[in-house]
C-alpha positions as CSV (number, residue, x, y, z in Angstrom):
1,M,-10.3,-41.9,35.8
2,S,-10.1,-43.3,39.4
3,G,-9.7,-46.9,40.6
4,E,-9.8,-48.7,44.0
5,I,-6.6,-50.3,45.2
6,G,-6.6,-53.5,47.3
7,D,-6.4,-51.6,50.6
8,G,-9.4,-49.4,49.8
9,R,-7.5,-46.2,48.6
10,Q,-8.7,-44.3,45.6
11,L,-6.2,-43.6,42.8
12,G,-6.9,-40.4,40.9
13,V,-5.4,-39.9,37.4
14,S,-6.0,-36.7,35.5
15,N,-6.0,-36.4,31.8
16,P,-3.3,-33.9,30.8
17,S,-4.9,-33.4,27.4
18,T,-8.0,-32.1,29.1
19,S,-6.5,-30.5,32.1
20,V,-4.0,-28.4,30.2
21,S,-5.6,-25.8,28.0
22,L,-3.4,-24.0,25.5
23,P,-3.9,-20.2,25.4
24,L,-4.4,-18.5,22.1
25,L,-1.1,-17.4,20.4
26,T,-1.1,-13.7,20.6
27,V,1.7,-11.9,18.9
28,S,0.1,-8.4,18.7
29,A,1.9,-5.4,20.1
30,D,-0.7,-5.0,22.9
31,D,-0.1,-8.6,24.3
32,L,3.7,-8.6,23.7
33,Y,4.5,-8.2,27.4
34,Q,2.3,-11.1,28.3
35,V,4.3,-13.6,26.1
36,P,7.1,-14.2,28.7
37,F,4.6,-14.9,31.4
38,D,2.8,-17.4,29.1
39,L,6.1,-19.1,28.3
40,N,6.8,-19.5,32.0
41,N,3.4,-20.9,32.6
42,Y,3.9,-23.4,29.8
43,R,7.2,-24.4,31.2
44,R,5.7,-24.9,34.7
45,R,2.8,-26.9,33.2
46,I,5.2,-29.1,31.2
47,D,7.4,-29.7,34.3
48,A,4.3,-30.5,36.3
49,G,3.1,-32.9,33.6
50,V,6.5,-34.6,33.6
51,E,6.5,-34.9,37.4
52,E,3.0,-36.2,37.3
53,Q,3.9,-38.8,34.7
54,R,6.9,-39.9,36.9
55,R,4.6,-40.2,39.9
56,Q,2.1,-42.2,37.9
57,R,4.8,-44.5,36.6
58,E,6.0,-45.1,40.2
59,I,2.4,-45.7,41.3
60,I,1.9,-48.2,38.4
61,E,5.1,-50.0,39.3
62,G,4.1,-50.1,43.0
63,L,0.7,-51.4,42.1
64,Q,2.2,-54.1,40.0
65,D,4.5,-55.1,42.8
66,K,1.7,-55.0,45.3
67,V,-0.5,-57.1,43.0
68,L,2.1,-59.8,42.8
69,K,2.6,-59.7,46.5
70,C,-1.1,-59.9,47.1
71,R,-1.4,-62.8,44.7
72,L,1.4,-64.7,46.4
73,K,0.2,-63.8,49.9
74,S,-3.4,-64.9,49.1
75,A,-2.3,-68.1,47.4
76,E,0.2,-69.3,49.9
77,P,-2.1,-70.5,52.8
78,G,-4.4,-72.7,50.8
79,I,-2.7,-73.6,47.6
80,L,0.7,-74.5,49.0
81,S,-1.0,-76.8,51.6
82,L,-3.1,-78.7,49.1
83,V,-1.3,-78.4,45.7
84,P,2.3,-79.0,45.0
85,F,4.3,-75.9,44.1
86,S,5.3,-77.5,40.9
87,Q,1.7,-77.6,39.7
88,I,1.2,-73.8,40.2
89,H,2.0,-71.7,37.2
90,F,1.6,-68.0,36.5
91,A,0.7,-66.4,33.1
92,S,3.4,-64.4,31.7
93,T,1.2,-62.2,29.6
94,S,-1.7,-61.3,31.9
95,K,0.2,-61.7,35.1
96,S,-2.7,-63.7,36.5
97,I,-2.4,-66.9,38.6
98,G,-3.7,-70.1,37.0
99,F,-4.2,-73.7,38.1
100,D,-4.4,-77.0,36.3
101,R,-7.8,-78.6,36.2
102,N,-6.4,-82.1,36.7
103,V,-4.8,-81.3,40.0
104,S,-5.2,-84.2,42.5
105,L,-6.5,-83.2,45.9
106,S,-5.1,-86.2,47.6
107,S,-2.2,-85.8,50.1
108,P,0.2,-88.1,52.0
109,G,-1.5,-87.4,55.2
110,L,-4.8,-88.7,53.9
111,H,-3.2,-91.9,52.8
112,I,-1.6,-92.4,56.2
113,L,-4.9,-91.9,57.9
114,E,-6.5,-94.2,55.5
115,S,-4.1,-97.1,56.3
116,N,-3.7,-96.7,60.1
117,S,-7.2,-95.6,61.3
118,P,-10.3,-97.7,62.1
119,P,-13.0,-97.7,59.6
120,F,-15.4,-95.4,61.4
121,L,-12.6,-93.0,62.4
122,Y,-11.3,-93.2,59.0
123,N,-14.6,-92.4,57.5
124,R,-15.1,-89.5,59.9
125,L,-11.7,-88.2,59.1
126,I,-12.2,-88.6,55.4
127,Q,-15.6,-86.9,55.7
128,K,-14.1,-84.1,57.8
129,G,-11.1,-83.8,55.5
130,Y,-13.4,-83.7,52.5
131,D,-15.6,-81.1,54.1
132,D,-12.6,-79.0,55.0
133,E,-11.2,-79.4,51.5
134,Q,-14.5,-78.4,50.0
135,E,-14.7,-75.4,52.2
136,D,-11.1,-74.5,51.5
137,L,-11.7,-75.0,47.8
138,H,-14.8,-72.8,48.0
139,N,-13.0,-70.1,49.9
140,F,-10.0,-70.4,47.5
141,G,-12.3,-70.1,44.5
142,E,-14.0,-67.0,45.9
143,R,-10.6,-65.5,46.7
144,L,-9.4,-66.5,43.2
145,R,-12.4,-64.9,41.5
146,N,-12.0,-61.8,43.6
147,E,-8.3,-61.7,42.7
148,Q,-9.0,-62.2,39.0
149,L,-11.6,-59.4,39.0
150,R,-9.1,-57.1,40.9
151,N,-6.4,-58.1,38.4
152,L,-8.6,-57.3,35.4
153,F,-9.5,-54.0,37.0
154,L,-5.9,-53.2,37.7
155,E,-4.9,-54.2,34.1
156,E,-7.6,-51.9,32.7
157,M,-6.4,-49.1,35.0
158,V,-2.8,-49.7,33.9
159,E,-3.9,-49.6,30.2
160,S,-5.8,-46.4,30.8
161,L,-2.8,-44.9,32.6
162,R,-0.6,-45.9,29.7
163,H,-2.9,-44.2,27.2
164,Q,-3.0,-41.1,29.5
165,V,0.8,-41.1,29.6
166,E,1.0,-41.4,25.8
167,A,-1.5,-38.5,25.5
168,T,0.5,-36.5,28.0
169,L,3.7,-37.1,26.1
170,G,1.9,-36.0,22.9
171,S,0.6,-32.9,24.7
172,N,4.2,-32.3,26.0
173,E,5.5,-32.5,22.4
174,V,2.8,-30.1,21.2
175,L,3.5,-27.7,24.1
176,S,7.3,-28.0,23.4
177,G,6.6,-27.1,19.7
178,D,4.4,-24.2,20.9
179,V,7.1,-23.0,23.2
180,V,9.6,-23.1,20.3
181,H,7.1,-21.2,18.1
182,L,6.4,-18.7,20.8
183,S,10.1,-18.2,21.4
184,E,10.6,-17.5,17.7
185,C,7.6,-15.2,17.7
186,L,9.0,-13.5,20.8
187,Q,12.3,-12.9,19.1
188,R,10.6,-11.5,16.0
189,E,8.4,-9.3,18.1
190,T,11.3,-8.2,20.3
191,F,13.1,-7.2,17.1
192,A,10.0,-5.5,15.8
193,R,9.5,-3.8,19.1
194,R,13.1,-2.5,19.0
195,E,12.5,-1.2,15.5
196,D,9.2,0.3,16.7
197,A,11.0,1.8,19.7
198,Q,13.6,3.3,17.4
199,L,10.9,4.7,15.1
200,V,9.1,6.0,18.2
201,A,12.3,7.7,19.3
202,D,12.9,9.2,15.9
203,R,9.3,10.3,15.8
204,T,9.6,11.7,19.3
205,M,12.7,13.6,18.3
206,K,10.9,15.0,15.2
207,Q,7.9,15.9,17.3
208,K,10.2,17.6,19.8
209,I,11.8,19.6,17.1
210,F,8.4,20.4,15.6
211,L,7.0,21.4,19.0
212,E,10.0,23.7,19.6
213,T,9.5,25.3,16.2
214,F,5.8,25.4,16.9
215,Y,6.3,27.1,20.3
216,Q,8.7,29.5,18.8
217,R,6.2,30.4,16.0
218,L,3.5,30.5,18.7
219,H,5.6,33.0,20.7
220,E,6.1,35.1,17.6
221,L,2.4,35.0,16.8
222,W,1.6,36.0,20.4
223,I,3.9,39.0,20.0
224,E,2.1,39.9,16.7
225,F,-1.2,39.3,18.4
226,C,-0.4,41.7,21.2
227,A,0.7,44.3,18.7
228,L,-2.5,43.7,16.7
229,K,-4.5,43.9,19.9
230,R,-3.0,47.3,20.7
231,K,-3.8,48.4,17.1
232,V,-7.3,47.1,17.5
233,T,-7.7,49.0,20.8
234,D,-6.5,52.2,19.1
235,A,-8.7,51.6,16.1
236,R,-11.7,50.9,18.4
237,N,-11.1,54.2,20.2
238,D,-10.8,56.0,16.8
239,I,-13.9,54.2,15.5
240,G,-15.8,55.2,18.7
241,F,-14.9,58.8,18.1
242,D,-15.8,58.5,14.4
243,L,-19.1,56.9,15.4
244,E,-20.0,59.7,17.8
245,T,-19.2,62.2,15.0
246,Q,-21.2,60.2,12.5
247,K,-24.1,59.9,15.0
248,S,-24.3,63.7,15.5
249,E,-24.0,64.1,11.7
250,F,-26.7,61.5,11.3
251,L,-29.0,63.3,13.7
252,R,-28.4,66.5,11.8
253,L,-29.1,64.8,8.5
254,R,-32.2,63.2,10.0
255,K,-33.6,66.6,10.9
256,T,-32.6,67.8,7.4
257,L,-34.3,64.8,5.9
258,E,-37.5,65.4,7.9
259,I,-37.5,68.9,6.6
260,L,-36.9,67.7,3.0
261,V,-39.6,65.1,3.4
262,G,-42.1,67.8,4.4
263,Q,-41.0,69.9,1.5
264,T,-41.2,66.9,-0.8
265,K,-44.7,66.2,0.4
266,S,-45.7,69.8,-0.2
267,D,-43.9,69.7,-3.6
268,Q,-45.6,66.5,-4.4
269,S,-49.0,67.9,-3.7
270,R,-48.1,71.0,-5.7
271,H,-46.7,68.8,-8.4
272,E,-49.9,66.8,-8.5
273,K,-51.8,70.0,-9.1
274,T,-49.3,71.1,-11.7
275,S,-49.3,67.6,-13.2
276,K,-53.0,67.8,-13.6
277,A,-52.6,71.2,-15.4
278,H,-49.8,69.6,-17.5
279,E,-52.0,66.7,-18.3
280,E,-54.7,69.0,-19.4
281,A,-52.1,71.0,-21.4
282,M,-50.8,67.8,-22.9
283,E,-54.3,66.8,-23.8
284,D,-54.8,70.2,-25.4
285,I,-51.4,69.8,-27.2
286,V,-52.3,66.3,-28.4
287,R,-55.6,67.5,-29.6
288,K,-53.9,70.4,-31.4
289,Y,-51.3,68.0,-32.7
290,E,-54.0,65.8,-34.1
291,E,-55.7,68.8,-35.6
292,L,-52.4,69.9,-37.0
293,V,-51.8,66.5,-38.5
294,R,-55.2,66.5,-40.0
295,K,-54.6,70.0,-41.4
296,N,-51.2,68.8,-42.6
297,I,-52.8,66.0,-44.4
298,E,-55.3,68.4,-46.0
299,I,-52.5,70.8,-46.8
300,E,-50.5,68.1,-48.4
301,L,-53.5,67.0,-50.4
302,E,-54.2,70.6,-51.4
303,K,-50.5,71.1,-52.1
304,D,-50.5,68.2,-54.4
305,K,-53.6,69.5,-56.1
306,L,-52.1,73.0,-56.4
307,A,-48.9,71.5,-57.6
308,R,-50.7,69.6,-60.3
309,E,-52.7,72.7,-61.2
310,S,-49.6,74.9,-61.2
311,N,-47.8,72.3,-63.4
312,K,-50.8,72.4,-65.7
313,L,-50.9,76.2,-65.6
314,E,-47.2,76.4,-66.2
315,S,-47.5,74.1,-69.1
316,S,-50.5,76.0,-70.5
317,L,-48.7,79.3,-69.8
318,S,-45.6,78.1,-71.6
319,R,-47.8,76.9,-74.5
320,T,-49.7,80.2,-74.5
321,N,-46.4,82.1,-74.5
322,E,-45.2,80.0,-77.4
323,E,-48.5,80.7,-79.2
324,K,-48.2,84.3,-78.3
325,E,-44.7,84.5,-79.7
326,G,-45.9,82.6,-82.9
327,L,-48.8,85.1,-83.2
328,E,-46.5,88.0,-82.7
329,N,-44.2,86.7,-85.4
330,V,-47.2,86.2,-87.7
331,L,-48.5,89.8,-86.9
332,Q,-45.1,91.2,-87.5
333,R,-45.0,89.5,-90.9
334,I,-48.6,90.6,-91.6
335,H,-47.7,94.2,-90.7
336,R,-44.8,94.1,-93.0
337,L,-47.1,93.3,-95.9
338,P,-47.5,96.5,-98.2
339,E,-51.2,96.0,-98.7
340,V,-52.0,95.9,-95.0
341,K,-49.7,98.8,-94.4
342,S,-51.4,101.0,-97.1
343,M,-54.9,99.9,-95.9
344,L,-54.1,100.8,-92.4
345,D,-53.0,104.2,-93.4
346,K,-56.4,104.9,-95.2
347,R,-58.5,103.5,-92.5
348,T,-60.3,105.8,-90.2
349,R,-61.0,105.3,-86.5
350,S,-64.8,105.0,-87.0
351,D,-64.5,102.3,-89.6
352,S,-64.6,98.9,-88.2
353,P,-63.6,95.9,-90.1
354,D,-66.4,93.7,-91.2
355,V,-66.0,90.4,-92.7
356,R,-68.6,89.6,-95.2
357,E,-69.0,87.6,-98.2
358,G,-68.0,89.3,-101.2
359,S,-65.7,91.8,-99.3
360,S,-62.2,92.5,-100.5
361,P,-59.2,90.4,-99.3
362,S,-57.7,93.3,-97.4
363,L,-60.8,93.6,-95.3
364,R,-60.8,89.9,-94.6
365,N,-57.2,90.1,-93.5
366,A,-58.0,93.0,-91.1
367,S,-60.9,91.0,-89.5
368,V,-58.6,88.0,-89.0
369,L,-56.0,90.2,-87.4
370,A,-58.6,91.7,-85.0
371,D,-59.8,88.2,-84.1
372,V,-56.2,87.1,-83.4
373,R,-55.6,90.1,-81.2
374,S,-58.8,89.5,-79.2
375,A,-57.8,85.8,-78.7
376,F,-54.3,86.8,-77.7
377,K,-55.7,89.2,-75.1
378,F,-58.1,86.6,-73.7
379,Q,-55.3,84.0,-73.4
380,T,-53.0,86.6,-71.8
381,S,-55.7,87.5,-69.2
382,E,-56.4,83.8,-68.6
383,A,-52.6,83.2,-68.1
384,E,-52.4,86.1,-65.7
385,S,-55.4,84.7,-63.7
386,Y,-53.7,81.3,-63.5
387,K,-50.6,83.0,-62.4
388,R,-52.4,84.9,-59.6
389,K,-54.1,81.6,-58.5
390,Y,-50.7,79.9,-58.4
391,E,-49.2,82.8,-56.3
392,Q,-52.1,82.6,-53.9
393,A,-51.7,78.8,-53.6
394,R,-47.9,79.3,-52.9
395,Y,-48.6,81.9,-50.3
396,K,-51.3,79.7,-48.6
397,Q,-48.9,76.8,-48.6
398,T,-46.1,78.9,-47.1
399,E,-48.5,80.1,-44.4
400,L,-49.6,76.6,-43.6
401,L,-46.0,75.4,-43.4
402,S,-45.2,78.2,-41.0
403,Q,-48.2,77.3,-38.8
404,T,-47.1,73.6,-38.8
405,S,-43.5,74.5,-37.8
406,Q,-44.9,76.8,-35.0
407,L,-47.1,74.0,-33.7
408,E,-44.2,71.5,-33.7
409,T,-42.0,74.0,-31.9
410,D,-44.7,74.5,-29.2
411,L,-45.1,70.7,-28.9
412,R,-41.3,70.3,-28.4
413,E,-41.2,73.0,-25.8
414,A,-44.2,71.4,-23.9
415,Y,-42.5,67.9,-24.0
416,S,-39.1,69.4,-22.9
417,Q,-40.8,71.3,-20.0
418,Q,-42.7,68.2,-18.9
419,N,-39.5,66.1,-19.0
420,A,-37.7,68.7,-17.0
421,E,-40.4,68.8,-14.4
422,K,-40.4,64.9,-14.1
423,S,-36.6,64.9,-13.7
424,A,-36.8,67.6,-11.0
425,H,-39.5,65.7,-9.2
426,Q,-37.4,62.5,-9.3
427,D,-34.4,64.3,-7.9
428,T,-36.4,65.7,-5.0
């Protein structure tokens, strides 16, 4: 805010609340070194604000004195000549000059002129004095109005300056509180920085010890690395020699393998030929095996049939033998009879027994005996024929079994030979 003083000078007043900007409170470790400089800036700004307030107070006091002087100086020429000094009063509150409205504008000089002058001169003097008074009053009123306006302007300026001073004092208090707070923060941060510095020193010492140990270990590892490098070089030379040896061996094996591949191809072609022969032989063997199985089935069927017949023949033979033994026993008992014995003695060879009706009992017995003998002979011959058939069947069965075993042996030999050839082909 700026105002014009009576002599035309400009008075500039700055608002401390707007001109002073508080920086942000930074208490981080990165801005810790900036805090003392900020505190010094705050102190300088506070001192500058106090000095500015002192100057403003001096300016206000000088303005008030100057206003009073100007009022007195402007009022002395006209008011003191026309108005008694006792009728002039000043306001104590507003410091403005006031006048009574009932002030008489008559003066002793006017009364003297009125009593001692001729009428026309008196009238001229009165008219001239009245005109002069009117002009003086008009000038005085103009000056008074100007002075009142100037007074009001100065009062407003003083009030504004007072408010600015109060705001500046409040800002100074806030800045003082900020300075105290920043000082406390600075102390805390200084203590924290000391602790951090101690921790950093401890950490640095630990890192130093660790680095010494690490460098020692690194030196040992370097020595081991050099030893391993020498070993690797020796191993590389040995491996190179071994590789050369293996290369020559590989070339030799390659030639051998080429020879074996050629032989394998020839063997494979030969094996294909032999495999065809083996396949034909296998087909022949399978065909023979099927024929053998068929014959085996027929032999089994015939064997079962012969077994049944042999069982039947054995049962009939045993039964015939039993009958034979029974007949022999009967014949022996018949021969022991005395009649038959005497009759046999008298019989001649030409006589043949004839059984007729009305013949004697001895003749009938002889005919029965002849019939028994003939039946016995027939059964004996039939049993012998059955026995011969049984022996033939047994021989035929034995022959078929021998053929079957021979075919199975040939089949096993063919399978074993084929498997051996396959394994030999796979190995090659």
